[in-house]
C-alpha positions as CSV (number, residue, x, y, z in Angstrom):
1,M,25.1,-10.8,-45.2
2,K,23.7,-7.9,-42.7
3,V,19.9,-9.3,-44.4
4,I,20.4,-12.9,-43.6
5,L,21.9,-11.9,-40.1
6,N,18.7,-9.6,-39.4
7,T,16.3,-12.4,-40.6
8,V,17.8,-14.8,-38.4
9,L,17.5,-12.9,-35.4
10,V,14.2,-11.9,-35.8
11,F,13.8,-15.8,-36.5
12,F,14.8,-16.1,-32.9
13,L,13.5,-13.2,-31.3
14,L,10.0,-14.7,-32.2
15,L,11.1,-18.0,-31.5
16,S,11.6,-16.8,-27.9
17,V,8.7,-14.9,-27.8
18,A,6.2,-18.0,-28.9
19,A,8.0,-20.2,-26.2
20,A,7.2,-17.8,-23.5
21,E,3.5,-17.6,-24.3
22,N,3.4,-21.5,-24.6
23,K,4.8,-21.9,-20.7
24,K,2.1,-19.2,-19.8
25,V,-0.7,-21.3,-20.8
26,D,-0.8,-23.8,-17.9
27,T,-4.1,-25.8,-18.2
28,E,-3.3,-27.9,-15.4
29,V,-5.7,-27.9,-12.2
30,K,-3.6,-27.5,-9.4
31,E,-5.1,-29.0,-6.2
32,L,-3.9,-26.7,-3.0
33,S,-4.8,-28.2,0.5
34,G,-6.0,-25.6,3.1
35,I,-8.8,-25.3,5.7
36,S,-12.7,-25.5,5.3
37,I,-14.2,-22.5,6.5
38,I,-18.5,-22.6,7.3
39,G,-20.4,-19.9,7.8
40,N,-18.9,-16.7,6.9
41,K,-16.0,-14.4,7.6
42,E,-18.3,-12.0,10.2
43,A,-20.4,-14.4,11.9
44,P,-17.6,-17.0,13.6
45,K,-19.3,-20.4,15.0
46,S,-16.9,-19.7,18.5
47,L,-15.2,-17.1,20.5
48,Y,-12.4,-17.5,22.8
49,I,-11.6,-14.2,25.1
50,V,-8.2,-14.6,26.9
51,P,-7.5,-12.0,29.4
52,W,-3.9,-10.5,29.4
53,Q,-3.7,-9.4,32.9
54,N,-5.0,-11.7,35.9
55,S,-8.4,-10.4,37.7
56,E,-7.8,-9.7,41.3
57,V,-11.4,-9.2,43.4
58,G,-11.5,-6.7,45.8
59,V,-8.7,-4.2,44.2
60,A,-9.4,-0.8,45.0
61,T,-9.4,1.4,42.0
62,S,-9.6,5.1,41.1
63,L,-11.9,4.6,38.4
64,N,-14.8,6.4,39.9
65,S,-18.2,7.2,37.9
66,G,-19.7,10.8,37.4
67,L,-23.0,9.7,38.0
68,L,-22.0,8.7,41.3
69,D,-21.0,12.2,42.4
70,D,-23.2,13.8,44.7
71,S,-22.8,17.5,43.5
72,M,-25.0,16.6,40.3
73,R,-28.0,15.6,42.6
74,P,-30.9,17.4,42.7
75,L,-31.5,19.9,46.0
76,D,-34.3,19.9,48.1
77,K,-34.9,23.8,48.8
78,E,-35.8,23.5,52.3
79,V,-32.7,21.8,53.2
80,F,-30.5,24.0,51.4
81,L,-32.0,26.9,53.2
82,R,-31.2,25.3,56.3
83,E,-27.8,24.7,55.0
84,L,-27.6,28.2,54.4
85,D,-28.6,29.3,57.6
86,F,-26.4,27.0,59.4
87,Y,-23.5,28.3,57.3
88,D,-24.4,32.0,58.3
89,L,-24.6,31.0,61.8
90,S,-21.1,29.6,62.0
91,H,-19.0,31.8,59.7
92,G,-21.0,34.5,61.8
93,K,-22.3,36.7,59.2
């Protein structure tokens, strides 16, 4: 009796595996609606730039360029010596 029961169980097990295999193989071609892309992703045809803040003309900012600072300009030797003489005279040395 056990042999017959085991044989029937194995038969049903193999039958269910075969049915699952048949369900996995789907040869029907499916068409999905979507978009068409012309070109490639790296080179878009158009670009929209949307500012995240309103630009206000004439608003003073605290941003200063380091190149506009006068401390890095070249010195003229004669002018520098004249300024040193004036400093010495004004501070009483």
